[in-house]
C-alpha positions as CSV (number, residue, x, y, z in Angstrom):
1,X,3.1,-67.8,8.5
2,X,3.9,-65.0,6.0
3,X,1.3,-63.3,3.9
4,X,3.2,-63.9,0.7
5,X,2.6,-67.7,1.1
6,X,-1.1,-67.1,0.9
7,X,-0.6,-64.7,-2.0
8,X,1.3,-67.3,-3.9
9,X,-1.4,-69.8,-3.4
10,X,-4.1,-67.4,-4.6
11,X,-3.2,-67.8,-8.3
12,X,-3.4,-71.6,-8.6
13,X,-6.5,-71.8,-6.3
14,X,-8.3,-69.1,-8.4
15,X,-7.4,-70.6,-11.8
16,X,-8.5,-74.1,-10.7
17,X,-11.7,-72.5,-9.3
18,X,-12.3,-70.7,-12.6
19,X,-11.9,-74.0,-14.5
20,X,-14.2,-75.7,-12.0
21,X,-16.8,-73.0,-12.5
22,X,-16.7,-73.3,-16.3
23,X,-17.3,-77.1,-16.0
24,X,-20.2,-76.4,-13.6
25,X,-21.8,-74.1,-16.1
26,X,-21.3,-76.5,-19.0
27,X,-22.4,-79.8,-17.3
28,X,-24.5,-78.8,-14.2
29,X,-26.8,-75.9,-15.3
30,X,-29.7,-76.2,-17.6
31,X,-29.3,-73.4,-20.2
32,X,-33.1,-73.3,-20.8
33,X,-34.0,-72.1,-17.3
34,X,-30.8,-71.4,-15.4
35,X,-31.5,-74.1,-12.8
36,X,-29.0,-76.7,-11.6
37,X,-29.6,-80.2,-12.8
38,X,-30.9,-82.1,-9.8
39,X,-28.9,-85.3,-10.6
40,X,-25.6,-83.4,-10.9
41,X,-23.0,-83.6,-8.0
42,X,-20.7,-81.0,-9.5
43,X,-22.4,-78.0,-7.7
44,X,-21.9,-79.7,-4.3
45,X,-18.2,-80.4,-5.0
46,X,-17.8,-76.9,-6.3
47,X,-19.4,-75.4,-3.1
48,X,-17.2,-77.5,-0.9
49,X,-14.1,-76.3,-2.8
50,X,-15.2,-72.7,-2.4
51,X,-15.8,-73.2,1.4
52,X,-12.3,-74.8,1.8
53,X,-10.5,-72.0,-0.1
54,X,-12.3,-69.3,1.9
55,X,-11.6,-71.1,5.1
56,X,-7.9,-71.3,4.1
57,X,-7.7,-67.5,3.5
58,X,-9.7,-66.7,6.7
59,X,-7.1,-68.6,8.6
60,X,-4.8,-65.6,8.1
61,X,-6.8,-63.9,10.8
62,X,-5.3,-66.4,13.3
63,X,-1.9,-67.1,11.7
64,X,-0.7,-63.7,10.6
65,X,0.6,-61.4,13.4
66,X,-0.7,-57.9,13.9
67,X,1.7,-55.3,12.5
68,X,3.7,-53.2,14.9
69,X,2.5,-49.9,13.3
70,X,0.0,-48.7,10.7
71,X,0.7,-49.7,7.1
72,X,-1.1,-46.7,5.5
73,X,2.1,-45.0,4.3
74,X,2.8,-47.9,2.0
75,X,-0.1,-46.9,-0.3
76,X,2.1,-44.0,-1.3
77,X,4.0,-46.4,-3.5
78,X,1.2,-46.7,-6.0
79,X,2.6,-46.5,-9.6
80,X,1.1,-45.0,-12.8
81,X,-0.5,-48.3,-13.9
82,X,-2.2,-48.6,-10.5
83,X,-3.5,-45.1,-10.8
84,X,-4.9,-45.8,-14.3
85,X,-6.7,-48.9,-13.0
86,X,-8.1,-46.8,-10.1
87,X,-9.5,-44.2,-12.4
88,X,-10.9,-46.9,-14.7
89,X,-12.7,-48.6,-11.7
90,X,-14.2,-45.2,-10.8
91,X,-15.5,-44.8,-14.4
92,X,-17.2,-48.2,-14.4
93,X,-18.6,-47.8,-10.8
94,X,-20.2,-44.6,-11.9
95,X,-21.3,-46.1,-15.2
96,X,-23.0,-49.0,-13.4
97,X,-24.8,-46.7,-11.0
98,X,-26.0,-44.4,-13.8
99,X,-27.2,-47.3,-15.8
100,X,-29.2,-48.7,-12.9
101,X,-30.9,-45.4,-12.1
102,X,-31.7,-44.2,-15.6
103,X,-32.1,-47.4,-17.7
104,X,-33.6,-49.7,-15.1
105,X,-35.8,-47.1,-13.3
106,X,-36.6,-45.1,-16.5
107,X,-36.4,-41.8,-14.7
108,X,-38.1,-38.9,-16.5
109,X,-37.8,-36.3,-13.6
110,X,-41.4,-35.6,-13.1
111,X,-42.3,-34.5,-9.6
112,X,-43.9,-37.7,-8.6
113,X,-41.2,-39.7,-10.2
114,X,-38.5,-37.7,-8.4
115,X,-40.3,-38.4,-5.1
116,X,-40.2,-42.1,-5.9
117,X,-36.5,-41.7,-6.8
118,X,-35.7,-40.6,-3.3
119,X,-37.2,-43.8,-1.9
120,X,-35.2,-45.9,-4.4
121,X,-32.1,-47.7,-3.1
122,X,-30.4,-47.2,-6.5
123,X,-30.5,-43.4,-6.0
124,X,-28.3,-43.8,-2.9
125,X,-26.1,-46.2,-4.8
126,X,-25.5,-43.4,-7.3
127,X,-24.8,-40.9,-4.5
128,X,-22.1,-43.2,-3.0
129,X,-20.8,-44.0,-6.5
130,X,-20.2,-40.3,-7.1
131,X,-18.5,-39.9,-3.7
132,X,-16.4,-43.0,-4.5
133,X,-15.2,-41.4,-7.7
134,X,-14.3,-38.2,-5.8
135,X,-12.2,-40.3,-3.4
136,X,-10.5,-42.3,-6.1
137,X,-9.6,-39.2,-8.2
138,X,-8.1,-37.4,-5.2
139,X,-6.3,-40.5,-3.9
140,X,-4.9,-41.4,-7.3
141,X,-3.7,-37.9,-7.9
142,X,-1.3,-37.9,-4.8
143,X,-1.2,-41.3,-2.9
144,X,1.6,-40.2,-0.6
145,X,-0.3,-37.2,0.6
146,X,-3.8,-38.7,0.8
147,X,-2.9,-42.1,2.3
148,X,-2.2,-40.3,5.6
149,X,-5.1,-37.8,5.4
150,X,-7.9,-38.4,8.0
151,X,-10.6,-36.8,5.8
152,X,-9.8,-39.2,2.9
153,X,-10.1,-42.1,5.4
154,X,-13.6,-41.0,6.1
155,X,-14.4,-40.3,2.4
156,X,-13.1,-43.8,1.5
157,X,-16.1,-45.3,3.4
158,X,-18.2,-44.3,0.4
159,X,-16.8,-47.3,-1.4
160,X,-17.9,-49.5,1.4
161,X,-21.4,-48.1,1.5
162,X,-21.6,-48.4,-2.3
163,X,-21.0,-52.1,-2.2
164,X,-23.1,-52.5,1.0
165,X,-26.1,-51.1,-0.8
166,X,-25.5,-53.3,-3.8
167,X,-25.4,-56.2,-1.5
168,X,-28.6,-55.1,0.1
169,X,-30.4,-54.9,-3.3
170,X,-29.3,-58.4,-4.1
171,X,-30.9,-59.7,-0.9
172,X,-34.2,-57.9,-1.9
173,X,-34.3,-59.8,-5.2
174,X,-35.5,-63.3,-4.3
175,X,-34.8,-64.5,-7.8
176,X,-31.1,-63.8,-7.4
177,X,-30.9,-65.9,-4.3
178,X,-33.2,-68.8,-5.0
179,X,-33.2,-69.5,-8.7
180,X,-30.4,-68.0,-10.7
181,X,-27.5,-70.4,-10.7
182,X,-25.4,-67.9,-12.7
183,X,-25.5,-65.4,-9.8
184,X,-24.9,-67.9,-7.0
185,X,-21.6,-66.5,-5.8
186,X,-22.3,-62.8,-6.4
187,X,-23.5,-62.2,-2.8
188,X,-20.4,-63.8,-1.4
189,X,-18.2,-61.6,-3.7
190,X,-20.0,-58.4,-2.7
191,X,-19.8,-59.3,1.0
192,X,-16.1,-59.8,1.0
193,X,-15.5,-56.7,-1.1
194,X,-17.5,-54.8,1.6
195,X,-15.3,-56.3,4.4
196,X,-12.1,-55.5,2.4
197,X,-13.1,-51.9,1.7
198,X,-14.1,-51.4,5.3
199,X,-10.7,-52.6,6.5
200,X,-8.9,-50.5,3.8
201,X,-10.6,-47.4,5.3
202,X,-9.4,-48.5,8.8
203,X,-5.9,-48.7,7.5
204,X,-6.1,-45.2,6.1
205,X,-7.4,-44.1,9.5
206,X,-4.1,-45.4,11.0
207,X,-5.5,-48.6,12.6
208,X,-3.5,-51.8,12.6
209,X,-5.9,-54.1,10.8
210,X,-3.6,-55.4,8.0
211,X,-4.4,-59.1,8.6
212,X,-8.1,-58.5,8.3
213,X,-7.7,-56.5,5.1
214,X,-5.5,-59.2,3.6
215,X,-7.7,-62.2,4.6
216,X,-10.9,-60.7,3.4
217,X,-9.1,-59.3,0.3
218,X,-7.8,-62.7,-0.7
219,X,-11.3,-64.1,-0.5
220,X,-12.7,-61.2,-2.6
221,X,-10.0,-61.7,-5.3
222,X,-10.6,-65.4,-5.4
223,X,-14.4,-65.0,-5.9
224,X,-13.9,-62.3,-8.5
225,X,-11.8,-64.7,-10.6
226,X,-14.6,-67.3,-10.4
227,X,-17.1,-64.5,-11.4
228,X,-15.2,-64.1,-14.7
229,X,-16.4,-67.5,-15.9
230,X,-20.0,-66.5,-16.6
231,X,-19.0,-63.0,-17.8
232,X,-16.6,-64.5,-20.5
233,X,-18.9,-67.3,-21.5
234,X,-21.7,-64.8,-22.0
235,X,-19.9,-63.5,-25.0
236,X,-19.4,-66.9,-26.7
237,X,-20.9,-66.9,-30.2
238,X,-24.6,-67.3,-29.8
239,X,-24.4,-67.4,-26.0
240,X,-25.1,-71.2,-26.0
241,X,-25.5,-71.4,-22.3
242,X,-28.1,-68.6,-22.2
243,X,-26.1,-66.6,-19.5
244,X,-27.7,-63.4,-18.5
245,X,-25.3,-60.5,-17.6
246,X,-27.3,-57.8,-15.7
247,X,-24.7,-55.1,-16.1
248,X,-21.3,-55.2,-17.9
249,X,-20.3,-52.1,-16.1
250,X,-20.7,-53.7,-12.6
251,X,-18.9,-56.9,-13.7
252,X,-15.9,-54.9,-14.9
253,X,-16.0,-52.5,-11.9
254,X,-16.0,-55.5,-9.4
255,X,-13.1,-57.1,-11.1
256,X,-11.1,-53.9,-11.2
257,X,-11.8,-53.2,-7.5
258,X,-10.7,-56.7,-6.7
259,X,-7.5,-56.3,-8.7
260,X,-6.8,-53.1,-6.7
261,X,-7.4,-54.9,-3.5
262,X,-4.9,-57.5,-4.6
263,X,-2.4,-54.7,-5.4
264,X,-3.0,-53.1,-2.0
265,X,-2.4,-56.4,-0.4
266,X,1.0,-56.6,-2.0
267,X,1.8,-53.1,-0.8
268,X,0.9,-53.6,2.8
269,X,2.4,-57.2,3.1
270,X,5.8,-57.5,1.5
271,X,7.7,-54.9,3.5
272,X,5.8,-55.8,6.7
273,X,7.0,-59.4,6.5
274,X,10.7,-58.2,6.3
275,X,10.2,-55.8,9.1
276,X,8.7,-58.4,11.3
277,X,11.6,-60.7,10.6
278,X,14.2,-58.0,11.5
279,X,12.3,-57.0,14.6
280,X,12.2,-60.6,15.8
281,X,16.0,-60.6,15.8
282,X,16.2,-57.7,18.2
283,X,14.9,-57.0,21.7
284,X,11.2,-57.1,21.0
285,X,9.7,-55.0,23.9
286,X,12.4,-52.2,23.5
287,X,12.0,-52.0,19.7
288,X,8.2,-52.1,19.9
289,X,8.2,-49.2,22.5
290,X,10.5,-47.1,20.3
291,X,8.4,-47.7,17.2
292,X,5.1,-46.9,19.0
293,X,6.7,-43.6,20.2
294,X,7.9,-42.7,16.8
295,X,4.5,-43.6,15.3
296,X,2.7,-41.3,17.8
297,X,5.0,-38.4,16.9
298,X,4.5,-39.0,13.2
299,X,0.7,-39.2,13.6
300,X,0.7,-35.9,15.5
301,X,2.7,-34.2,12.7
302,X,0.3,-35.7,10.1
303,X,-2.7,-34.3,11.9
304,X,-1.1,-30.8,12.1
305,X,-0.3,-31.0,8.4
306,X,-3.9,-32.0,7.6
307,X,-5.2,-29.1,9.6
308,X,-2.9,-26.6,7.9
């Protein structure tokens, strides 16, 4: 099965899920305390829907063939709009980390306070946010060059660690897990973004993990669209459903990163499907051996270029 079939299904599944989430907020959540109504069956149906959609996209791991060679060079096709979105995501990632460390922690840089800062997870979130910004700025400046740079592949892991630490802090907050119906799917979203970013780094390193990146990426994009429901409804006049938004910066950053994941999925998928189709019409073993030999030569040249 081709990746573009899953990509075409992403839009209707996400829009229906967004509508479903809005109905859940209106009819199944008590605006006074943020708990689900016990007598409502909507949350159960909604969770079943999410499980089925995620299972559908995870099936790509078994139905999509592994590519014949690395897809990292295709990231060089990023256009100016993509670069603008990348820079914007970096701004909001850094803004979210700065807000958490300065506003939430109320840092005044006294000696004792600075010692406590080093023990605070949010400090390391800020560190990886800064490294993420460095990676994004360099990568957006010259995608063709940095998509085949081994150092950039390592630096790209900062985005993975940034989201991994955010996921960790969510688990530490029991209120987020047990009581807040408005944050029910945030952990799922962050988890799939972590998996997507990790496999993105593997692609930059030259590994053939396109199907993993695409499968987890589709799940992340789907959940990010659902996440828009509470963000948008928070700004309704008077906030009638009493929705609490912890950080506008993080909401926007997560959506922009998910959009970039979707864009990267398009880049690594469309051409690969055509190549697989052409390769199937030829003598498979001979063509594959030739491609692997050419890939090894190209990778050696890229390593020499990076060292120079």
